C-alpha positions as CSV (number, residue, x, y, z in Angstrom):
1,M,-12.1,-27.8,-3.8
2,E,-11.3,-24.1,-3.4
3,N,-11.4,-22.0,-6.5
4,P,-7.6,-21.4,-7.3
5,S,-8.3,-18.0,-8.7
6,L,-9.6,-16.9,-5.3
7,N,-6.7,-18.5,-3.6
8,T,-3.8,-16.9,-5.4
9,N,-3.1,-13.2,-5.1
10,S,-5.4,-10.6,-3.6
11,T,-3.7,-7.3,-2.8
12,F,-5.7,-6.7,0.3
13,S,-4.7,-7.4,3.9
14,S,-5.9,-6.3,7.2
15,N,-3.6,-3.9,8.9
16,C,-3.0,-4.3,12.6
17,N,-2.6,-6.8,15.3
18,N,-4.8,-5.6,18.1
19,P,-8.3,-6.8,18.9
20,V,-10.9,-4.0,18.8
21,K,-14.5,-3.8,19.6
22,N,-17.2,-3.5,16.9
23,E,-20.5,-1.6,17.2
24,V,-22.1,-4.2,19.5
25,G,-19.1,-4.6,21.7
26,E,-17.8,-7.8,20.2
27,R,-14.1,-8.3,19.9
28,S,-12.8,-8.3,16.3
29,T,-9.3,-9.5,15.6
30,I,-7.7,-7.5,12.8
31,L,-4.7,-9.2,11.4
32,R,-1.9,-8.3,9.0
33,S,-0.6,-10.9,6.6
34,R,1.9,-10.6,3.8
35,R,2.7,-13.0,1.0
36,H,6.4,-13.8,0.8
37,M,7.5,-12.1,-2.4
38,K,9.4,-15.3,-3.5
39,S,6.1,-17.2,-3.4
40,I,4.3,-14.9,-5.9
41,P,3.9,-17.2,-8.9
42,S,4.7,-16.3,-12.5
43,I,1.8,-16.0,-14.8
44,E,2.9,-19.3,-16.4
45,E,2.4,-21.0,-13.1
46,V,-1.1,-19.6,-12.5
47,D,-4.1,-21.7,-13.6
48,C,-7.2,-19.5,-13.8
49,K,-9.7,-18.0,-16.2
50,Y,-7.7,-14.7,-16.5
51,K,-4.4,-16.2,-17.7
52,S,-5.1,-15.9,-21.4
53,I,-6.2,-12.3,-21.0
54,I,-3.2,-11.3,-18.8
55,L,-0.8,-12.8,-21.4
56,T,-2.0,-10.1,-23.9
57,F,-1.2,-7.2,-21.6
58,E,2.0,-5.2,-22.2
59,K,4.9,-6.7,-20.3
60,T,8.1,-5.3,-18.8
61,Q,10.8,-6.9,-16.6
62,G,10.1,-6.2,-13.0
63,W,12.6,-5.0,-10.4
64,L,12.9,-8.6,-9.2
65,L,14.2,-11.5,-11.3
66,T,11.2,-13.5,-10.2
67,S,8.5,-11.0,-11.0
68,S,7.6,-9.3,-14.3
69,L,5.1,-6.4,-14.5
70,R,2.1,-6.2,-16.7
71,N,0.3,-3.0,-17.8
72,Y,-3.3,-3.2,-16.5
73,K,-5.6,-0.2,-17.0
74,G,-2.6,2.1,-17.2
75,F,-0.7,0.8,-14.2
76,W,2.3,-1.6,-13.9
77,L,1.2,-4.5,-11.7
78,P,3.2,-7.7,-10.7
79,E,1.8,-10.3,-13.1
80,G,1.6,-13.0,-10.5
81,L,-0.8,-10.8,-8.5
82,L,-3.0,-9.9,-11.5
83,P,-5.4,-12.9,-11.3
84,G,-6.2,-12.1,-7.7
85,I,-6.6,-8.4,-8.5
86,M,-9.1,-9.1,-11.3
87,V,-11.0,-11.5,-9.0
88,M,-11.3,-8.9,-6.3
89,E,-12.5,-6.3,-8.8
90,E,-15.4,-8.5,-9.7
91,T,-16.3,-10.2,-6.5
92,F,-15.1,-8.4,-3.4
93,Q,-17.9,-7.1,-1.2
94,S,-17.1,-4.4,1.3
95,R,-19.0,-3.9,4.6
96,P,-20.3,-0.7,6.2
97,G,-17.6,-1.0,8.9
98,D,-14.7,-1.4,6.6
99,V,-11.8,1.1,6.6
100,I,-9.5,1.1,3.6
101,V,-5.9,2.2,4.0
102,A,-4.2,2.9,0.6
103,I,-0.6,3.8,0.1
104,T,1.9,4.1,-2.8
105,E,4.8,2.5,-0.9
106,Q,5.2,-1.0,-2.1
107,S,5.2,-4.0,0.2
108,Y,3.2,-6.6,-1.8
109,A,0.7,-7.0,1.0
110,T,-1.6,-9.8,0.0
111,Q,-4.5,-11.8,1.3
112,D,-7.1,-14.0,-0.4
113,E,-10.7,-13.0,-0.4
114,Q,-11.9,-16.2,1.2
115,Y,-9.9,-15.3,4.2
116,L,-11.2,-11.7,4.3
117,V,-14.8,-13.0,4.3
118,T,-14.1,-14.8,7.6
119,L,-12.8,-11.7,9.4
120,P,-15.4,-10.2,11.7
121,S,-16.2,-6.5,11.4
122,P,-14.8,-3.9,11.7
123,R,-12.1,-4.7,9.3
124,I,-9.1,-2.5,8.4
125,L,-7.9,-3.4,4.9
126,G,-4.7,-2.3,3.3
127,T,-4.0,-2.0,-0.4
128,H,-1.6,-0.6,-2.9
129,L,-4.2,-0.6,-5.7
130,P,-4.9,2.6,-7.7
131,Y,-8.3,4.1,-7.1
132,S,-9.5,3.1,-10.6
133,I,-8.8,-0.6,-9.9
134,L,-10.5,-0.8,-6.5
135,P,-13.5,-3.0,-6.4
136,K,-16.7,-1.1,-7.1
137,S,-18.2,-2.2,-3.8
138,I,-15.5,-0.1,-2.1
139,T,-15.8,3.1,-4.2
140,T,-19.6,3.1,-4.2
141,S,-20.3,1.9,-0.7
142,G,-19.1,5.0,1.2
143,C,-16.7,3.1,3.4
144,P,-13.8,5.4,4.4
145,I,-10.6,5.4,2.5
146,I,-7.4,6.7,4.0
147,Y,-4.8,7.5,1.5
148,I,-1.2,8.2,2.4
149,C,1.2,9.7,-0.2
150,R,4.9,10.2,0.1
151,E,7.4,12.4,-1.8
152,P,8.4,10.4,-4.9
153,K,12.2,10.8,-4.3
154,D,11.8,9.1,-0.9
155,V,9.4,6.5,-2.4
156,I,12.0,5.2,-4.8
157,V,14.7,5.1,-2.2
158,S,12.5,3.2,0.3
159,L,11.4,0.8,-2.4
160,W,14.9,0.3,-3.6
161,H,16.2,-0.7,-0.2
162,M,13.3,-3.1,0.3
163,I,13.8,-4.7,-3.1
164,T,17.5,-5.2,-2.6
165,R,16.9,-7.2,0.5
166,N,14.8,-9.7,-1.4
167,E,16.4,-13.0,-2.6
168,G,15.0,-12.4,-6.1
169,F,16.8,-9.1,-6.5
170,N,18.9,-8.8,-9.7
171,K,22.4,-7.9,-8.4
172,S,23.3,-6.3,-11.7
173,F,20.4,-3.9,-11.4
174,P,21.9,-0.6,-10.1
175,F,20.0,2.3,-8.4
176,T,20.5,4.4,-11.5
177,K,18.6,1.8,-13.6
178,A,15.8,1.7,-11.0
179,F,15.7,5.5,-11.0
180,E,15.3,5.6,-14.8
181,L,12.5,3.0,-14.7
182,F,10.8,5.0,-11.9
183,C,11.0,8.2,-14.0
184,D,9.3,6.3,-16.8
185,G,6.6,5.1,-14.4
186,E,7.7,1.5,-14.6
187,M,7.5,0.5,-10.9
188,P,5.1,-1.9,-9.1
189,F,1.6,-0.2,-9.0
190,G,3.0,2.8,-10.8
191,P,3.3,5.4,-12.3
192,V,3.4,6.9,-8.8
193,W,2.0,10.3,-10.0
194,D,-1.0,8.6,-11.6
195,H,-1.6,6.7,-8.4
196,V,-1.5,9.9,-6.3
197,S,-3.6,12.0,-8.7
198,E,-6.4,9.5,-8.9
199,Y,-6.9,9.4,-5.1
200,Y,-6.4,13.2,-4.8
201,M,-8.8,14.1,-7.5
202,N,-11.5,11.7,-6.1
203,S,-10.9,13.1,-2.6
204,L,-12.1,16.5,-3.9
205,H,-15.5,15.3,-5.0
206,P,-18.4,16.5,-2.8
207,G,-19.3,13.8,-0.3
208,A,-16.2,11.8,-1.0
209,K,-15.1,9.5,1.8
210,I,-11.4,9.8,1.2
211,L,-8.9,11.3,3.7
212,F,-5.8,12.3,1.7
213,L,-2.7,12.5,3.9
214,K,0.9,13.4,3.3
215,Y,3.5,11.2,4.9
216,E,5.7,14.2,5.6
217,E,3.0,16.0,7.4
218,M,2.2,12.9,9.5
219,M,5.8,12.6,10.5
220,K,6.0,16.3,11.4
221,D,2.8,16.3,13.5
222,P,1.7,12.7,14.2
223,V,-0.7,13.8,17.0
224,N,-2.7,16.0,14.6
225,G,-2.6,13.1,12.0
226,V,-4.1,10.6,14.5
227,M,-6.8,13.0,15.5
228,K,-7.7,13.6,11.8
229,I,-8.0,9.9,11.2
230,A,-10.1,9.4,14.3
231,N,-12.5,12.1,13.3
232,F,-12.7,10.8,9.7
233,I,-13.7,7.3,10.7
234,G,-16.2,8.5,13.2
235,C,-14.3,7.7,16.4
236,P,-13.2,11.1,17.6
237,F,-11.4,11.5,20.9
238,S,-13.3,13.0,23.8
239,E,-12.1,16.2,25.5
240,E,-11.1,14.2,28.5
241,E,-9.0,11.8,26.4
242,I,-7.2,14.6,24.7
243,K,-6.6,16.3,28.0
244,N,-5.2,13.1,29.6
245,G,-2.8,12.6,26.7
246,V,-4.4,9.5,25.2
247,V,-3.6,10.7,21.6
248,E,0.1,11.0,22.5
249,E,0.1,7.6,24.1
250,I,-1.3,6.1,20.9
251,V,1.3,7.9,18.8
252,E,4.0,6.5,21.0
253,L,2.5,3.0,21.0
254,C,2.5,3.0,17.2
255,S,5.8,4.8,16.7
256,F,8.4,3.4,14.3
257,N,10.9,2.7,17.1
258,K,8.3,1.0,19.2
259,L,7.1,-1.3,16.4
260,K,10.7,-2.0,15.2
261,D,11.7,-3.1,18.7
262,L,8.8,-5.6,19.1
263,D,10.2,-9.2,19.3
264,V,7.9,-10.3,16.4
265,N,9.4,-7.7,14.1
266,K,13.0,-8.4,15.2
267,N,12.8,-12.2,15.1
268,G,9.6,-13.1,13.3
269,G,9.0,-13.5,9.6
270,I,7.2,-15.4,6.8
271,G,9.2,-17.9,4.7
272,N,12.7,-16.7,4.2
273,V,11.8,-13.0,4.7
274,Q,12.2,-11.6,8.2
275,N,9.8,-8.9,9.4
276,D,12.7,-6.5,10.2
277,Y,13.2,-6.0,6.4
278,L,10.1,-3.8,6.5
279,F,11.8,-1.4,9.0
280,R,14.6,0.9,7.9
281,K,14.7,4.6,8.8
282,A,11.2,6.1,8.5
283,V,12.7,9.6,7.9
284,V,11.9,12.4,5.4
285,G,14.6,13.4,2.9
286,D,16.8,10.3,2.8
287,W,16.8,10.6,-1.0
288,Q,19.6,13.2,-0.5
289,N,21.9,10.3,0.4
290,H,21.2,8.5,-2.8
291,M,20.6,11.0,-5.6
292,T,22.7,13.6,-7.3
293,P,21.2,17.1,-7.6
294,E,20.7,16.4,-11.3
295,M,18.7,13.3,-10.6
296,A,16.6,15.0,-8.0
297,M,15.8,17.9,-10.3
298,K,14.8,15.5,-13.1
299,L,12.4,13.7,-10.9
300,D,11.0,16.9,-9.5
301,N,10.4,18.3,-12.9
302,I,8.6,15.0,-14.1
303,T,6.5,15.0,-11.0
304,K,5.5,18.6,-11.4
305,E,4.6,18.1,-15.0
306,K,2.6,14.9,-14.4
307,L,0.6,16.4,-11.5
308,H,0.0,19.8,-13.1
309,N,-3.6,19.1,-14.2
310,S,-4.5,17.7,-10.8
311,G,-3.5,20.8,-8.9
312,F,-1.7,18.7,-6.3
313,T,1.8,19.5,-5.0
314,Y,4.0,17.9,-2.5
């Protein structure tokens, strides 16, 4: 029988749908899989060796009726995902060809480790885990980590819209309440500024294999962003490819509108959650339609204070 602790809740998933070729020319299928949020178990439903430990962690009500948050190593994590997170910390083994994509935006992407082991290399693995909770095999192996941060005011708005479309959303939970919790750092995988500063500070270390990107800059100049990523992972474009517009073609192929219009994203889904709930606007500055000037100033001041020691600014 499979170990239930390995079968529950890893926060890693591979990140695209297209077959690629590895170093020896073999085709590797890189998949994306998300656990339906409604299927994330409560800690009382989880039977594993970590349960008694997790029950001692500080607890707060999550943004969903079906999911509380537990404070683990200074970060608020969905308690139903914690067993898998702790398993991955101890047992996950990275490979030389792995590429890790880490983001602050929440989507509860999950995959169990037993499945990841079966994936052929190269693997593109996505996570929302803070740097300090990544498995040691990732942080010490030198596999490239691509981190994408986003302006906190847009982070909360995007997260809010995603959460409100979930069946477990508390209808009496207004945006103003979510805003206050966000300012207190009580959000899934938050506080957001600690999440950002960990990756940023580690990206400054000599020899660090972390590419730190800003969502806003990627949106402004996606061609430059794609070229940065290609160079970083050791797959730079040739002069001929650049001249022939290959980079622009990739940007168009992976654009928000292109992906949103795919049939699988318009009509597909997992469980009761349709894929289209992951697609909304993909714009910069939508927070202006949701916050008062006073709210925006408050969050800006908190963000500035929290990130002061890191030297990072948005």
